[in-house]
N, C-alpha and C positions, 0 to 999 in steps of 0.2 A: 204341777203329776197335777191330773183328774184322780180324788180324793176314789172315785166311785169305782173304778181299775185296779186299785194298789191291790194284789193281791200278798201274802205272805208269801216265800218260797222256800222255809224251812219246816214248817209245823210238823208236829210227829205226825203216827199216825192214831196215838191213842189223843193226843186232840183232838184229831178231828173226828175222830169217834163222839169224844162228846159232844163236842159242836154240833154234827147231830145226831145227836141221840134227843140234847134238848131240841132240836128242831122240829125231830115226828113230832114232837108232843106239842105242838104249835110253840115253844115258847122263842125271845130272839135270844140271840147267842154273840159275841165277840168276844174279839182280842184285843186284849188292852194293854198297856205298860210297858213295859221294858222289853217285850217282843219284838213290839212294833218297832219305836224305841231303833235299838236294837239294827232293823229289815234294816229300814229308811238311812241309815248308817254305813250300810253296808256288809254288817258284821254277822256272824248267825246268833241265833236269841239263844240262850241255855237258857231258860223260863218263861213259862207260859204262863198271864192270867186271860181268865177267861170272868167276864161280865155277862149277867145275864140276867132278865122281866121275868126269871121263873119264880114259883115260891118253894119256899125249905124241900118241901111235899112231892113237888113232880121234879123237883132237879134229883132227890131219892126215888124216886120213882126210875126215871131215863138213865141214874146213874150206878144202882143199887152194889156194887162190889167198891167205888169209892172210898178212899179213907177221904171223911171230912173234918177231919181232926182242929187242922186247921180253919175248918169254912169260918166267912163272914158271911152270916144271912142278916 
């Protein structure tokens, strides 16, 4: 499998919005973890983790209404 062409098929709109908002502000952002594993196994993910190189202030600016209660910076 060519990793560069791998695309997740079941990404909710809210997750796509979060990725786009971070990237529009110059950050890199990826879906990681169980969602990737589930897709590779042919399952529909029910949980999405996002990794980014953005500092907390940039994340807050990109996603002002996000609940960061459980966020790990």
